[in-house]
C-alpha positions in Angstrom: -13.7 -14.0 29.2 -12.6 -12.3 26.0 -12.5 -14.6 23.0 -9.0 -15.1 21.5 -8.2 -12.9 18.5 -7.4 -14.6 15.2 -3.8 -14.6 14.2 -2.1 -15.0 10.9 -0.3 -18.2 10.2 3.4 -17.9 10.9 4.5 -18.4 7.3 2.0 -15.7 6.1 3.2 -13.3 8.8 6.8 -13.9 7.9 6.2 -13.2 4.2 4.4 -10.0 5.0 7.1 -8.9 7.4 9.8 -9.5 4.8 7.9 -7.9 1.9 8.6 -4.4 0.6 6.2 -1.7 1.5 3.4 -1.1 -1.0 3.1 2.6 -1.6 0.0 3.4 -3.6 0.2 6.6 -5.6 -3.2 8.3 -6.0 -4.1 11.3 -8.1 -5.8 13.3 -5.4 -9.1 15.2 -5.5 -10.9 17.9 -3.5 -14.0 15.6 -3.5 -14.3 14.0 -0.1 -16.0 10.9 -1.6 -13.1 10.6 -4.0 -10.5 10.6 -1.3 -12.6 8.2 0.7 -12.7 5.8 -2.2 -8.9 5.7 -2.5 -8.8 4.8 1.3 -11.4 2.1 0.8 -9.5 0.5 -2.1 -6.4 0.3 0.2 -8.4 -1.1 3.1 -9.5 -3.9 0.7 -5.9 -4.5 -0.3 -4.9 -4.8 3.4 -7.8 -7.2 4.0 -6.6 -9.4 1.1 -2.9 -9.3 2.2 -2.9 -9.2 6.1 0.3 -7.8 7.5 1.5 -6.1 4.4 2.5 -2.5 5.0 0.4 -0.3 2.7 0.8 3.4 2.5 -0.4 6.1 0.2 1.0 9.3 -1.4 -0.9 11.8 -3.5 0.2 13.5 -6.7 -2.0 16.6 -6.1 -4.4 18.3 -3.7 -4.3 15.7 -0.8 -1.7 15.0 1.8 0.6 13.2 2.3 2.1 14.2 -1.0 4.1 11.5 -2.8 7.3 13.3 -1.8 6.1 13.3 1.9 5.2 9.6 1.8 8.5 8.6 0.3 10.4 10.7 2.9 8.6 8.8 5.7 9.9 5.4 4.3 13.2 3.6 4.0 14.2 0.3 2.6 12.4 -1.6 -0.1 9.3 0.0 -1.6 7.1 -0.8 -4.5 5.0 2.1 -5.9 1.7 1.1 -7.4 0.0 3.9 -9.3 -3.8 4.0 -8.7 -4.0 5.3 -12.2 -5.8 3.7 -15.1 -3.4 4.6 -18.0 0.3 5.1 -18.7 0.3 8.9 -18.9 2.7 11.7 -17.8 2.3 10.9 -14.1 3.5 7.3 -14.5 6.2 8.1 -17.0 7.6 11.3 -15.5 6.2 12.5 -12.1 6.5 9.2 -10.2 10.1 8.4 -11.3 11.2 11.9 -10.5 9.8 11.6 -7.0 11.6 8.3 -6.5 14.9 9.8 -7.8 14.7 12.5 -5.1 14.1 9.9 -2.3 17.5 8.4 -1.5 16.4 6.4 1.5 14.3 4.0 -0.4 15.1 1.3 -2.9 12.0 1.5 -5.1 10.4 -0.4 -7.9 7.6 1.3 -9.9 4.7 -0.8 -11.1 2.9 0.0 -14.3 -0.5 1.7 -14.3 -3.5 -0.4 -13.4 -5.0 -0.4 -16.9 -5.5 -2.0 -19.2 -6.2 -5.4 -17.6 -9.0 -8.0 -17.7 -9.6 -7.4 -14.0 -10.7 -3.9 -14.8 -13.1 -5.2 -17.5 -14.6 -7.4 -14.8 -15.1 -4.5 -12.5 -16.6 -2.3 -15.2 -19.0 -5.1 -16.3 -20.1 -5.5 -12.7 -20.7 -1.8 -12.2 -22.8 -1.7 -15.4 -24.9 -4.7 -14.1 -25.3 -3.0 -10.7 -26.6 0.1 -12.6 -29.2 -2.0 -14.3 -27.8 -2.8 -17.7 -29.3 -6.0 -18.9 -27.2 -8.6 -20.8 -27.2 -8.1 -24.5 -25.5 -6.3 -27.4 -26.6 -2.8 -26.7 -23.6 -0.5 -27.1 -21.6 1.0 -24.2 -19.6 4.2 -24.1 -16.4 3.9 -22.0 -16.0 7.3 -20.3 -12.3 7.9 -19.4 -10.6 11.0 -18.1 -8.5 11.3 -21.3 -4.9 12.6 -21.6 -2.6 14.5 -23.9 -0.4 11.4 -23.9 -1.3 9.1 -26.8 -0.1 6.1 -24.8 -2.7 6.7 -22.1 -5.5 7.0 -24.6 -4.3 3.8 -26.3 -4.7 2.1 -22.9 -8.3 3.3 -22.8 -9.0 1.9 -26.3 -7.5 -1.5 -25.2 -9.8 -1.5 -22.1 -12.7 -0.8 -24.4 -11.9 -3.9 -26.4 -11.5 -6.0 -23.2 -14.9 -4.8 -21.9 -16.5 -5.3 -25.3 -15.3 -8.9 -25.4 -16.6 -9.5 -21.9 -20.0 -8.0 -22.6 -20.4 -9.2 -26.1 -21.3 -5.7 -27.2 -19.6 -2.8 -28.9 -17.8 -0.4 -26.6 -16.8 3.0 -27.8 -13.9 4.8 -25.9 -14.6 8.4 -25.1 -12.6 11.1 -23.2 -13.6 13.9 -20.9 -10.5 15.8 -22.0 -8.1 15.1 -24.8 -9.1 13.6 -28.1 -12.8 13.4 -29.2 -15.3 12.1 -28.8 -16.5 13.2 -25.4 -18.9 10.8 -23.7 -21.8 13.0 -24.6 -20.8 13.1 -28.2 -20.3 9.3 -28.3 -23.7 8.7 -26.8 -25.4 11.1 -29.2 -23.7 9.5 -32.2 -24.8 6.0 -31.2 -28.4 7.2 -30.6 -28.4 8.9 -34.0 -27.3 5.6 -35.5 -30.5 4.0 -34.1 -29.3 2.7 -30.7 -31.8 3.8 -28.0 -30.3 1.8 -25.2 -26.8 3.3 -24.8 -25.0 2.9 -21.4 -22.0 4.8 -20.1 -19.4 2.9 -18.1 -17.4 5.4 -16.0 -13.8 4.3 -16.4 -12.7 6.3 -13.4 -11.5 5.1 -10.0 -13.5 7.5 -7.8 -16.2 10.1 -7.6 -15.2 13.7 -8.4 -15.3 16.3 -11.1 -14.7 14.0 -14.0 -17.2 11.4 -12.7 -20.0 14.1 -12.5 -19.2 15.2 -16.1 -19.3 11.6 -17.3 -22.9 11.3 -16.2 -24.0 14.4 -18.2 -25.1 12.5 -21.3 -28.3 11.3 -22.9 -27.4 7.6 -22.0 -30.1 5.4 -20.5 -27.9 4.6 -17.6 -24.4 5.4 -16.2 -22.5 3.1 -14.0 -20.7 4.0 -10.8 -16.9 4.5 -10.8 -14.8 1.5 -10.2 -14.3 2.2 -6.5 -13.2 -0.4 -4.0 -14.2 -3.3 -6.2 -12.6 -6.6 -5.3 -11.0 -6.9 -8.8 -9.4 -3.5 -8.4 -7.8 -4.5 -5.0 -6.6 -7.8 -6.5 -5.1 -5.9 -9.4 -3.2 -3.6 -7.1 -1.7 -6.6 -5.3 -0.8 -8.2 -8.6 1.0 -5.1 -9.7 2.8 -5.0 -6.4 3.8 -8.7 -6.4 5.0 -8.6 -10.0 7.4 -5.7 -9.2 8.4 -6.7 -5.6 
């Protein structure tokens, strides 16, 4: 006899049924591992909030595009950018897509960063890569942006991570303002710090993640990926804007 399948409590099911749709907005990448990471993050979100409708739209390179995802929805939607800073995509591209989607009543959450939950995930990834506790410096390798607000978000994340680690954390950018991660590592080593680590402040594998590892650091952590803290932060952004 087949064992009975677990069911959600009625109150939980009712809340999920009445909740808006969570539409995650991902950047998009040609890297298969990068696309799989976005899917894994959302699978973790669904596991944390059973019954919630969770969809995804991509800003570039991957389908469904954000426009296509919005066209497939109607009613209440909360868009949660799977982006780490408040750059052009968050300020311009996402609102423009929402304005062109008359069938939805949409709220737009802020970018994921900066937030202490991301500092938690970054610290865990560094520990997994082998960084021991202590005050050896860390370079926070972010994508970078031409938008000063996005770069300021990276600097705030560096301060949050530094407070969590009890170590200096230097923000660096793979594009945009200097230093690059390689430059930041080289400068710290020249100052007499042999044990410099790089924390990849990136959601998923891809072109930027490979570039972030091309330094003289003693170790480089994995991207944030489907860390539980990232999934909880997505749900927090959703709930605050629902």
